[in-house]
PyMOL Python script that loads the backbone (N, CA, C, O; Angstrom):
from pymol import cmd

cmd.read_pdbstr("""\
ATOM      1  N   MET A   1      -7.126  20.670  -1.207  1.00  0.00           N
ATOM      2  CA  MET A   1      -6.775  19.968  -0.281  1.00  0.00           C
ATOM      3  C   MET A   1      -7.343  18.612  -0.218  1.00  0.00           C
ATOM      4  O   MET A   1      -8.572  18.626  -0.279  1.00  0.00           O
ATOM      5  N   TYR A   2      -6.867  17.561  -0.124  1.00  0.00           N
ATOM      6  CA  TYR A   2      -7.488  16.147  -0.131  1.00  0.00           C
ATOM      7  C   TYR A   2      -8.037  15.839   1.230  1.00  0.00           C
ATOM      8  O   TYR A   2      -7.347  15.929   2.246  1.00  0.00           O
ATOM      9  N   LYS A   3      -9.192  15.505   1.225  1.00  0.00           N
ATOM     10  CA  LYS A   3     -10.043  15.503   2.572  1.00  0.00           C
ATOM     11  C   LYS A   3     -10.436  13.644   2.655  1.00  0.00           C
ATOM     12  O   LYS A   3     -10.899  13.040   1.687  1.00  0.00           O
ATOM     13  N   ILE A   4     -10.182  13.093   3.780  1.00  0.00           N
ATOM     14  CA  ILE A   4     -10.571  11.953   4.132  1.00  0.00           C
ATOM     15  C   ILE A   4     -11.396  11.803   4.992  1.00  0.00           C
ATOM     16  O   ILE A   4     -10.992  12.153   6.101  1.00  0.00           O
ATOM     17  N   GLU A   5     -12.755  11.292   4.945  1.00  0.00           N
ATOM     18  CA  GLU A   5     -13.616  11.249   5.928  1.00  0.00           C
ATOM     19  C   GLU A   5     -13.790   9.774   6.561  1.00  0.00           C
ATOM     20  O   GLU A   5     -13.806   9.530   7.767  1.00  0.00           O
ATOM     21  N   ARG A   6     -13.913   8.871   5.551  1.00  0.00           N
ATOM     22  CA  ARG A   6     -14.253   7.555   5.883  1.00  0.00           C
ATOM     23  C   ARG A   6     -13.275   6.669   5.146  1.00  0.00           C
ATOM     24  O   ARG A   6     -13.447   6.448   3.947  1.00  0.00           O
ATOM     25  N   GLY A   7     -12.069   6.058   5.930  1.00  0.00           N
ATOM     26  CA  GLY A   7     -11.147   5.410   5.078  1.00  0.00           C
ATOM     27  C   GLY A   7     -11.262   3.982   4.977  1.00  0.00           C
ATOM     28  O   GLY A   7     -11.161   3.383   6.048  1.00  0.00           O
ATOM     29  N   SER A   8     -11.445   3.309   3.963  1.00  0.00           N
ATOM     30  CA  SER A   8     -11.580   2.062   3.386  1.00  0.00           C
ATOM     31  C   SER A   8     -10.164   1.825   2.736  1.00  0.00           C
ATOM     32  O   SER A   8      -9.822   2.596   1.839  1.00  0.00           O
ATOM     33  N   LEU A   9      -9.281   0.766   3.144  1.00  0.00           N
ATOM     34  CA  LEU A   9      -8.095   0.754   2.591  1.00  0.00           C
ATOM     35  C   LEU A   9      -8.125  -0.525   1.886  1.00  0.00           C
ATOM     36  O   LEU A   9      -8.741  -1.497   2.323  1.00  0.00           O
ATOM     37  N   ASN A  10      -7.350  -0.527   0.615  1.00  0.00           N
ATOM     38  CA  ASN A  10      -7.518  -1.808  -0.359  1.00  0.00           C
ATOM     39  C   ASN A  10      -7.048  -3.072   0.180  1.00  0.00           C
ATOM     40  O   ASN A  10      -6.172  -3.116   1.044  1.00  0.00           O
ATOM     41  N   GLU A  11      -7.581  -4.047  -0.284  1.00  0.00           N
ATOM     42  CA  GLU A  11      -7.185  -5.377   0.306  1.00  0.00           C
ATOM     43  C   GLU A  11      -5.612  -5.575  -0.397  1.00  0.00           C
ATOM     44  O   GLU A  11      -5.186  -4.843  -1.290  1.00  0.00           O
ATOM     45  N   GLY A  12      -5.161  -6.257  -0.038  1.00  0.00           N
ATOM     46  CA  GLY A  12      -3.414  -6.425  -0.427  1.00  0.00           C
ATOM     47  C   GLY A  12      -2.644  -5.513   0.539  1.00  0.00           C
ATOM     48  O   GLY A  12      -1.466  -5.808   0.743  1.00  0.00           O
ATOM     49  N   LEU A  13      -3.100  -4.570   1.083  1.00  0.00           N
ATOM     50  CA  LEU A  13      -2.155  -3.651   1.943  1.00  0.00           C
ATOM     51  C   LEU A  13      -1.746  -4.329   3.192  1.00  0.00           C
ATOM     52  O   LEU A  13      -2.609  -4.804   3.930  1.00  0.00           O
ATOM     53  N   GLN A  14      -0.464  -4.409   3.485  1.00  0.00           N
ATOM     54  CA  GLN A  14      -0.190  -5.197   4.526  1.00  0.00           C
ATOM     55  C   GLN A  14       0.409  -4.534   5.681  1.00  0.00           C
ATOM     56  O   GLN A  14       0.326  -5.088   6.778  1.00  0.00           O
ATOM     57  N   THR A  15       1.030  -3.360   5.554  1.00  0.00           N
ATOM     58  CA  THR A  15       1.386  -2.377   6.609  1.00  0.00           C
ATOM     59  C   THR A  15       0.982  -0.908   6.488  1.00  0.00           C
ATOM     60  O   THR A  15       1.157  -0.256   5.459  1.00  0.00           O
ATOM     61  N   ILE A  16       0.471  -0.465   7.528  1.00  0.00           N
ATOM     62  CA  ILE A  16       0.266   0.865   7.643  1.00  0.00           C
ATOM     63  C   ILE A  16       1.546   1.658   8.314  1.00  0.00           C
ATOM     64  O   ILE A  16       1.738   1.442   9.511  1.00  0.00           O
ATOM     65  N   GLY A  17       2.222   2.343   7.793  1.00  0.00           N
ATOM     66  CA  GLY A  17       3.591   2.911   8.158  1.00  0.00           C
ATOM     67  C   GLY A  17       3.521   3.740   9.190  1.00  0.00           C
ATOM     68  O   GLY A  17       2.413   4.225   9.421  1.00  0.00           O
ATOM     69  N   SER A  18       4.560   4.079   9.982  1.00  0.00           N
ATOM     70  CA  SER A  18       4.593   4.934  11.104  1.00  0.00           C
ATOM     71  C   SER A  18       4.280   6.400  10.486  1.00  0.00           C
ATOM     72  O   SER A  18       4.844   6.854   9.491  1.00  0.00           O
ATOM     73  N   GLU A  19       3.310   7.046  11.225  1.00  0.00           N
ATOM     74  CA  GLU A  19       2.733   8.394  11.188  1.00  0.00           C
ATOM     75  C   GLU A  19       2.166   8.412   9.673  1.00  0.00           C
ATOM     76  O   GLU A  19       2.337   9.443   9.024  1.00  0.00           O
ATOM     77  N   ALA A  20       1.504   7.320   9.087  1.00  0.00           N
ATOM     78  CA  ALA A  20       0.842   7.400   7.880  1.00  0.00           C
ATOM     79  C   ALA A  20      -0.168   8.390   7.653  1.00  0.00           C
ATOM     80  O   ALA A  20      -0.250   9.129   6.673  1.00  0.00           O
ATOM     81  N   PHE A  21      -1.104   8.328   8.876  1.00  0.00           N
ATOM     82  CA  PHE A  21      -2.169   9.403   8.778  1.00  0.00           C
ATOM     83  C   PHE A  21      -2.148  10.308   9.820  1.00  0.00           C
ATOM     84  O   PHE A  21      -3.148  10.961  10.117  1.00  0.00           O
ATOM     85  N   ALA A  22      -0.956  10.415  10.478  1.00  0.00           N
ATOM     86  CA  ALA A  22      -0.780  11.317  11.620  1.00  0.00           C
ATOM     87  C   ALA A  22      -1.219  12.789  11.437  1.00  0.00           C
ATOM     88  O   ALA A  22      -0.832  13.353  10.414  1.00  0.00           O
ATOM     89  N   ALA A  23      -2.005  13.487  12.338  1.00  0.00           N
ATOM     90  CA  ALA A  23      -2.563  14.696  12.307  1.00  0.00           C
ATOM     91  C   ALA A  23      -3.472  14.799  11.196  1.00  0.00           C
ATOM     92  O   ALA A  23      -3.676  15.972  10.882  1.00  0.00           O
ATOM     93  N   CYS A  24      -4.188  13.802  10.382  1.00  0.00           N
ATOM     94  CA  CYS A  24      -5.212  14.020   9.604  1.00  0.00           C
ATOM     95  C   CYS A  24      -6.500  14.324  10.356  1.00  0.00           C
ATOM     96  O   CYS A  24      -7.098  13.466  11.006  1.00  0.00           O
ATOM     97  N   LYS A  25      -6.849  15.435  10.252  1.00  0.00           N
ATOM     98  CA  LYS A  25      -7.987  16.259  10.726  1.00  0.00           C
ATOM     99  C   LYS A  25      -9.395  15.680  10.471  1.00  0.00           C
ATOM    100  O   LYS A  25     -10.305  15.502  11.281  1.00  0.00           O
ATOM    101  N   SER A  26      -9.344  15.395   8.948  1.00  0.00           N
ATOM    102  CA  SER A  26     -10.661  14.995   8.528  1.00  0.00           C
ATOM    103  C   SER A  26     -11.081  13.591   8.726  1.00  0.00           C
ATOM    104  O   SER A  26     -12.275  13.297   8.662  1.00  0.00           O
ATOM    105  N   LEU A  27     -10.182  12.722   8.957  1.00  0.00           N
ATOM    106  CA  LEU A  27     -10.509  11.190   9.095  1.00  0.00           C
ATOM    107  C   LEU A  27     -11.440  11.098  10.368  1.00  0.00           C
ATOM    108  O   LEU A  27     -11.126  11.534  11.475  1.00  0.00           O
ATOM    109  N   GLU A  28     -12.557  10.508  10.077  1.00  0.00           N
ATOM    110  CA  GLU A  28     -13.604  10.143  11.119  1.00  0.00           C
ATOM    111  C   GLU A  28     -13.550   8.762  11.306  1.00  0.00           C
ATOM    112  O   GLU A  28     -13.654   8.350  12.461  1.00  0.00           O
ATOM    113  N   ARG A  29     -13.391   7.873  10.286  1.00  0.00           N
ATOM    114  CA  ARG A  29     -13.813   6.369  10.395  1.00  0.00           C
ATOM    115  C   ARG A  29     -12.453   5.541   9.716  1.00  0.00           C
ATOM    116  O   ARG A  29     -11.994   6.069   8.703  1.00  0.00           O
ATOM    117  N   ILE A  30     -11.893   4.493  10.123  1.00  0.00           N
ATOM    118  CA  ILE A  30     -10.982   3.698   9.388  1.00  0.00           C
ATOM    119  C   ILE A  30     -11.403   2.314   9.676  1.00  0.00           C
ATOM    120  O   ILE A  30     -11.651   1.842  10.786  1.00  0.00           O
ATOM    121  N   ILE A  31     -11.455   1.682   8.443  1.00  0.00           N
ATOM    122  CA  ILE A  31     -11.646   0.059   8.438  1.00  0.00           C
ATOM    123  C   ILE A  31     -10.462  -0.443   7.798  1.00  0.00           C
ATOM    124  O   ILE A  31     -10.141  -0.007   6.693  1.00  0.00           O
ATOM    125  N   LEU A  32      -9.595  -1.561   8.550  1.00  0.00           N
ATOM    126  CA  LEU A  32      -8.422  -2.237   8.035  1.00  0.00           C
ATOM    127  C   LEU A  32      -9.035  -3.412   7.464  1.00  0.00           C
ATOM    128  O   LEU A  32      -9.917  -4.044   8.044  1.00  0.00           O
ATOM    129  N   PRO A  33      -8.507  -3.747   6.170  1.00  0.00           N
ATOM    130  CA  PRO A  33      -8.584  -4.849   5.208  1.00  0.00           C
ATOM    131  C   PRO A  33      -7.988  -5.837   6.043  1.00  0.00           C
ATOM    132  O   PRO A  33      -7.127  -5.646   6.902  1.00  0.00           O
ATOM    133  N   SER A  34      -8.587  -7.036   5.676  1.00  0.00           N
ATOM    134  CA  SER A  34      -7.947  -8.356   6.456  1.00  0.00           C
ATOM    135  C   SER A  34      -6.428  -8.665   6.144  1.00  0.00           C
ATOM    136  O   SER A  34      -5.780  -9.457   6.827  1.00  0.00           O
ATOM    137  N   THR A  35      -5.909  -7.981   5.057  1.00  0.00           N
ATOM    138  CA  THR A  35      -4.370  -8.236   4.937  1.00  0.00           C
ATOM    139  C   THR A  35      -3.712  -7.359   5.641  1.00  0.00           C
ATOM    140  O   THR A  35      -2.527  -7.690   5.680  1.00  0.00           O
ATOM    141  N   VAL A  36      -3.933  -6.326   6.257  1.00  0.00           N
ATOM    142  CA  VAL A  36      -3.161  -5.413   7.264  1.00  0.00           C
ATOM    143  C   VAL A  36      -2.826  -6.432   8.412  1.00  0.00           C
ATOM    144  O   VAL A  36      -3.651  -7.067   9.069  1.00  0.00           O
ATOM    145  N   THR A  37      -1.313  -6.470   8.542  1.00  0.00           N
ATOM    146  CA  THR A  37      -0.741  -7.270   9.707  1.00  0.00           C
ATOM    147  C   THR A  37      -0.066  -6.281  10.678  1.00  0.00           C
ATOM    148  O   THR A  37       0.130  -6.668  11.830  1.00  0.00           O
ATOM    149  N   ILE A  38       0.266  -5.178  10.356  1.00  0.00           N
ATOM    150  CA  ILE A  38       1.010  -4.117  11.087  1.00  0.00           C
ATOM    151  C   ILE A  38       0.563  -2.714  11.118  1.00  0.00           C
ATOM    152  O   ILE A  38       0.698  -2.118  10.050  1.00  0.00           O
ATOM    153  N   VAL A  39       0.097  -2.101  12.029  1.00  0.00           N
ATOM    154  CA  VAL A  39       0.132  -0.696  12.203  1.00  0.00           C
ATOM    155  C   VAL A  39       1.102   0.099  12.939  1.00  0.00           C
ATOM    156  O   VAL A  39       1.240   0.074  14.162  1.00  0.00           O
ATOM    157  N   GLY A  40       1.761   0.800  12.122  1.00  0.00           N
ATOM    158  CA  GLY A  40       2.883   1.264  12.616  1.00  0.00           C
ATOM    159  C   GLY A  40       2.651   2.284  13.802  1.00  0.00           C
ATOM    160  O   GLY A  40       1.542   2.620  14.216  1.00  0.00           O
ATOM    161  N   GLN A  41       3.811   2.703  14.262  1.00  0.00           N
ATOM    162  CA  GLN A  41       3.870   3.478  15.461  1.00  0.00           C
ATOM    163  C   GLN A  41       3.284   4.817  14.948  1.00  0.00           C
ATOM    164  O   GLN A  41       3.497   5.285  13.830  1.00  0.00           O
ATOM    165  N   MET A  42       2.527   5.361  15.901  1.00  0.00           N
ATOM    166  CA  MET A  42       1.806   6.807  15.725  1.00  0.00           C
ATOM    167  C   MET A  42       1.197   6.956  14.252  1.00  0.00           C
ATOM    168  O   MET A  42       1.186   8.001  13.601  1.00  0.00           O
ATOM    169  N   ALA A  43       0.680   5.678  13.838  1.00  0.00           N
ATOM    170  CA  ALA A  43       0.110   5.861  12.407  1.00  0.00           C
ATOM    171  C   ALA A  43      -1.136   6.619  12.432  1.00  0.00           C
ATOM    172  O   ALA A  43      -1.475   7.041  11.326  1.00  0.00           O
ATOM    173  N   PHE A  44      -1.883   6.892  13.383  1.00  0.00           N
ATOM    174  CA  PHE A  44      -3.419   7.739  13.461  1.00  0.00           C
ATOM    175  C   PHE A  44      -3.086   8.694  14.669  1.00  0.00           C
ATOM    176  O   PHE A  44      -3.962   9.227  15.350  1.00  0.00           O
ATOM    177  N   GLU A  45      -2.000   8.826  14.828  1.00  0.00           N
ATOM    178  CA  GLU A  45      -1.597   9.888  16.139  1.00  0.00           C
ATOM    179  C   GLU A  45      -2.152  11.422  15.778  1.00  0.00           C
ATOM    180  O   GLU A  45      -1.848  12.023  14.748  1.00  0.00           O
ATOM    181  N   ASP A  46      -2.941  11.887  16.726  1.00  0.00           N
ATOM    182  CA  ASP A  46      -3.542  13.389  16.389  1.00  0.00           C
ATOM    183  C   ASP A  46      -4.385  13.339  15.619  1.00  0.00           C
ATOM    184  O   ASP A  46      -4.467  14.381  14.969  1.00  0.00           O
ATOM    185  N   CYS A  47      -5.300  12.373  15.284  1.00  0.00           N
ATOM    186  CA  CYS A  47      -6.415  12.295  14.501  1.00  0.00           C
ATOM    187  C   CYS A  47      -7.549  12.884  15.203  1.00  0.00           C
ATOM    188  O   CYS A  47      -8.449  12.157  15.623  1.00  0.00           O
ATOM    189  N   SER A  48      -7.573  14.160  15.362  1.00  0.00           N
ATOM    190  CA  SER A  48      -8.518  14.585  16.295  1.00  0.00           C
ATOM    191  C   SER A  48     -10.057  14.435  16.192  1.00  0.00           C
ATOM    192  O   SER A  48     -10.829  14.632  17.129  1.00  0.00           O
ATOM    193  N   ASN A  49     -10.411  14.059  14.925  1.00  0.00           N
ATOM    194  CA  ASN A  49     -11.632  13.744  14.523  1.00  0.00           C
ATOM    195  C   ASN A  49     -12.106  12.247  14.350  1.00  0.00           C
ATOM    196  O   ASN A  49     -13.238  11.890  14.025  1.00  0.00           O
ATOM    197  N   LEU A  50     -11.154  11.538  14.595  1.00  0.00           N
ATOM    198  CA  LEU A  50     -11.382  10.079  14.307  1.00  0.00           C
ATOM    199  C   LEU A  50     -12.192   9.383  15.576  1.00  0.00           C
ATOM    200  O   LEU A  50     -11.751   9.338  16.724  1.00  0.00           O
ATOM    201  N   LYS A  51     -13.490   8.841  15.127  1.00  0.00           N
ATOM    202  CA  LYS A  51     -14.308   8.485  15.851  1.00  0.00           C
ATOM    203  C   LYS A  51     -14.376   6.853  16.037  1.00  0.00           C
ATOM    204  O   LYS A  51     -14.696   6.319  17.099  1.00  0.00           O
ATOM    205  N   GLU A  52     -14.049   6.194  14.916  1.00  0.00           N
ATOM    206  CA  GLU A  52     -14.289   4.648  14.913  1.00  0.00           C
ATOM    207  C   GLU A  52     -13.063   4.142  14.117  1.00  0.00           C
ATOM    208  O   GLU A  52     -12.499   4.725  13.191  1.00  0.00           O
ATOM    209  N   VAL A  53     -12.764   2.943  14.661  1.00  0.00           N
ATOM    210  CA  VAL A  53     -11.809   2.258  14.241  1.00  0.00           C
ATOM    211  C   VAL A  53     -12.106   0.692  14.073  1.00  0.00           C
ATOM    212  O   VAL A  53     -12.286   0.058  15.113  1.00  0.00           O
ATOM    213  N   ILE A  54     -12.163   0.110  13.014  1.00  0.00           N
ATOM    214  CA  ILE A  54     -12.474  -1.353  12.793  1.00  0.00           C
ATOM    215  C   ILE A  54     -11.322  -2.096  12.491  1.00  0.00           C
ATOM    216  O   ILE A  54     -10.800  -1.924  11.390  1.00  0.00           O
ATOM    217  N   LEU A  55     -10.768  -3.012  13.409  1.00  0.00           N
ATOM    218  CA  LEU A  55      -9.561  -3.861  13.138  1.00  0.00           C
ATOM    219  C   LEU A  55      -9.961  -5.092  12.514  1.00  0.00           C
ATOM    220  O   LEU A  55     -11.112  -5.529  12.484  1.00  0.00           O
ATOM    221  N   ASN A  56      -8.921  -5.631  12.012  1.00  0.00           N
ATOM    222  CA  ASN A  56      -9.211  -7.091  11.119  1.00  0.00           C
ATOM    223  C   ASN A  56      -8.742  -8.458  11.896  1.00  0.00           C
ATOM    224  O   ASN A  56      -8.002  -8.332  12.871  1.00  0.00           O
ATOM    225  N   GLU A  57      -9.072  -9.484  11.566  1.00  0.00           N
ATOM    226  CA  GLU A  57      -8.686 -10.601  12.198  1.00  0.00           C
ATOM    227  C   GLU A  57      -7.177 -11.168  12.046  1.00  0.00           C
ATOM    228  O   GLU A  57      -6.643 -12.012  12.765  1.00  0.00           O
ATOM    229  N   GLY A  58      -6.625 -10.497  10.933  1.00  0.00           N
ATOM    230  CA  GLY A  58      -5.084 -10.724  10.667  1.00  0.00           C
ATOM    231  C   GLY A  58      -4.187  -9.942  11.180  1.00  0.00           C
ATOM    232  O   GLY A  58      -2.985 -10.130  10.994  1.00  0.00           O
ATOM    233  N   LEU A  59      -4.688  -8.921  11.924  1.00  0.00           N
ATOM    234  CA  LEU A  59      -3.607  -8.026  12.598  1.00  0.00           C
ATOM    235  C   LEU A  59      -2.889  -8.554  13.559  1.00  0.00           C
ATOM    236  O   LEU A  59      -3.527  -9.114  14.450  1.00  0.00           O
ATOM    237  N   GLU A  60      -1.573  -8.535  13.650  1.00  0.00           N
ATOM    238  CA  GLU A  60      -0.629  -8.994  14.356  1.00  0.00           C
ATOM    239  C   GLU A  60       0.036  -7.815  15.418  1.00  0.00           C
ATOM    240  O   GLU A  60       0.295  -8.173  16.567  1.00  0.00           O
ATOM    241  N   LYS A  61       0.234  -6.760  15.105  1.00  0.00           N
ATOM    242  CA  LYS A  61       0.953  -5.714  15.905  1.00  0.00           C
ATOM    243  C   LYS A  61       0.548  -4.255  15.775  1.00  0.00           C
ATOM    244  O   LYS A  61       0.680  -3.671  14.699  1.00  0.00           O
ATOM    245  N   ILE A  62       0.087  -3.696  16.785  1.00  0.00           N
ATOM    246  CA  ILE A  62      -0.175  -2.264  16.714  1.00  0.00           C
ATOM    247  C   ILE A  62       0.872  -1.549  17.369  1.00  0.00           C
ATOM    248  O   ILE A  62       1.176  -1.798  18.535  1.00  0.00           O
ATOM    249  N   GLY A  63       1.498  -0.588  16.618  1.00  0.00           N
ATOM    250  CA  GLY A  63       2.748  -0.017  17.105  1.00  0.00           C
ATOM    251  C   GLY A  63       2.506   0.882  18.144  1.00  0.00           C
ATOM    252  O   GLY A  63       1.328   1.208  18.290  1.00  0.00           O
ATOM    253  N   LYS A  64       3.453   1.434  19.015  1.00  0.00           N
ATOM    254  CA  LYS A  64       3.344   2.417  20.000  1.00  0.00           C
ATOM    255  C   LYS A  64       2.670   3.675  19.608  1.00  0.00           C
ATOM    256  O   LYS A  64       2.955   4.241  18.553  1.00  0.00           O
ATOM    257  N   GLY A  65       1.664   4.185  20.544  1.00  0.00           N
ATOM    258  CA  GLY A  65       1.057   5.311  20.180  1.00  0.00           C
ATOM    259  C   GLY A  65       0.434   5.147  18.920  1.00  0.00           C
ATOM    260  O   GLY A  65       0.451   6.274  18.424  1.00  0.00           O
ATOM    261  N   ALA A  66      -0.105   4.364  18.129  1.00  0.00           N
ATOM    262  CA  ALA A  66      -0.807   4.385  17.031  1.00  0.00           C
ATOM    263  C   ALA A  66      -2.088   5.012  17.132  1.00  0.00           C
ATOM    264  O   ALA A  66      -2.517   5.506  16.089  1.00  0.00           O
ATOM    265  N   PHE A  67      -2.794   5.100  18.164  1.00  0.00           N
ATOM    266  CA  PHE A  67      -3.875   6.011  18.518  1.00  0.00           C
ATOM    267  C   PHE A  67      -3.830   7.142  19.433  1.00  0.00           C
ATOM    268  O   PHE A  67      -4.826   7.662  19.934  1.00  0.00           O
ATOM    269  N   CYS A  68      -2.559   7.515  19.634  1.00  0.00           N
ATOM    270  CA  CYS A  68      -2.377   8.535  20.694  1.00  0.00           C
ATOM    271  C   CYS A  68      -2.890   9.976  20.278  1.00  0.00           C
ATOM    272  O   CYS A  68      -2.665  10.476  19.175  1.00  0.00           O
ATOM    273  N   ARG A  69      -3.651  10.617  21.360  1.00  0.00           N
ATOM    274  CA  ARG A  69      -4.196  11.894  21.028  1.00  0.00           C
ATOM    275  C   ARG A  69      -5.267  11.762  20.128  1.00  0.00           C
ATOM    276  O   ARG A  69      -5.236  12.569  19.199  1.00  0.00           O
ATOM    277  N   CYS A  70      -6.105  11.055  20.140  1.00  0.00           N
ATOM    278  CA  CYS A  70      -7.585  10.701  19.392  1.00  0.00           C
ATOM    279  C   CYS A  70      -8.378  11.111  20.322  1.00  0.00           C
ATOM    280  O   CYS A  70      -8.759  10.178  21.030  1.00  0.00           O
ATOM    281  N   PRO A  71      -8.936  12.497  20.724  1.00  0.00           N
ATOM    282  CA  PRO A  71      -9.808  12.609  21.828  1.00  0.00           C
ATOM    283  C   PRO A  71     -11.282  12.347  21.466  1.00  0.00           C
ATOM    284  O   PRO A  71     -12.154  12.312  22.335  1.00  0.00           O
ATOM    285  N   SER A  72     -11.579  12.134  19.921  1.00  0.00           N
ATOM    286  CA  SER A  72     -13.015  11.817  19.620  1.00  0.00           C
ATOM    287  C   SER A  72     -13.313  10.354  19.385  1.00  0.00           C
ATOM    288  O   SER A  72     -14.335   9.914  18.859  1.00  0.00           O
ATOM    289  N   LEU A  73     -12.296   9.662  19.840  1.00  0.00           N
ATOM    290  CA  LEU A  73     -12.464   8.216  19.443  1.00  0.00           C
ATOM    291  C   LEU A  73     -13.331   7.439  20.623  1.00  0.00           C
ATOM    292  O   LEU A  73     -13.074   7.270  21.815  1.00  0.00           O
ATOM    293  N   GLU A  74     -14.484   7.027  19.795  1.00  0.00           N
ATOM    294  CA  GLU A  74     -15.453   6.442  20.566  1.00  0.00           C
ATOM    295  C   GLU A  74     -15.662   4.939  20.622  1.00  0.00           C
ATOM    296  O   GLU A  74     -16.206   4.293  21.518  1.00  0.00           O
ATOM    297  N   SER A  75     -15.037   4.444  19.310  1.00  0.00           N
ATOM    298  CA  SER A  75     -15.386   2.943  19.122  1.00  0.00           C
ATOM    299  C   SER A  75     -14.122   2.362  18.565  1.00  0.00           C
ATOM    300  O   SER A  75     -13.501   2.949  17.679  1.00  0.00           O
ATOM    301  N   ILE A  76     -13.644   0.963  19.180  1.00  0.00           N
ATOM    302  CA  ILE A  76     -12.650   0.269  18.218  1.00  0.00           C
ATOM    303  C   ILE A  76     -13.342  -1.056  18.354  1.00  0.00           C
ATOM    304  O   ILE A  76     -13.893  -1.471  19.374  1.00  0.00           O
ATOM    305  N   THR A  77     -13.234  -1.725  17.091  1.00  0.00           N
ATOM    306  CA  THR A  77     -13.953  -2.813  17.000  1.00  0.00           C
ATOM    307  C   THR A  77     -12.746  -3.929  16.707  1.00  0.00           C
ATOM    308  O   THR A  77     -11.977  -3.953  15.746  1.00  0.00           O
ATOM    309  N   LEU A  78     -12.822  -4.811  17.800  1.00  0.00           N
ATOM    310  CA  LEU A  78     -11.582  -5.739  17.913  1.00  0.00           C
ATOM    311  C   LEU A  78     -12.007  -7.144  17.260  1.00  0.00           C
ATOM    312  O   LEU A  78     -13.173  -7.537  17.236  1.00  0.00           O
ATOM    313  N   PRO A  79     -10.895  -7.865  16.722  1.00  0.00           N
ATOM    314  CA  PRO A  79     -11.343  -9.098  15.997  1.00  0.00           C
ATOM    315  C   PRO A  79     -11.692 -10.140  17.005  1.00  0.00           C
ATOM    316  O   PRO A  79     -11.300  -9.949  18.156  1.00  0.00           O
ATOM    317  N   GLN A  80     -12.323 -11.134  16.753  1.00  0.00           N
ATOM    318  CA  GLN A  80     -12.663 -12.154  17.587  1.00  0.00           C
ATOM    319  C   GLN A  80     -11.610 -12.765  18.173  1.00  0.00           C
ATOM    320  O   GLN A  80     -11.794 -13.702  18.950  1.00  0.00           O
TER     321      GLN A  80
END
""", "prot")
cmd.dss("prot")
cmd.show_as("cartoon", "prot")
cmd.util.cbc("prot")
cmd.orient("prot")
């Protein structure tokens, strides 16, 4: 089984699709590269161990419920 604990996505990625990481129980931290402009609906829904999210300056849209049911979420770093 593939396990993601700390996600760092590649530069060039523009969109994180709807439900892309939904129900990923092992994901603890995600850093969005500067090229991501859209986080789709429920992209990280039900990531029960997600503790930290670092958003980027280029982000334009966060879809509905993108971080819904993430009870461990402690920190979201917003761009300036």
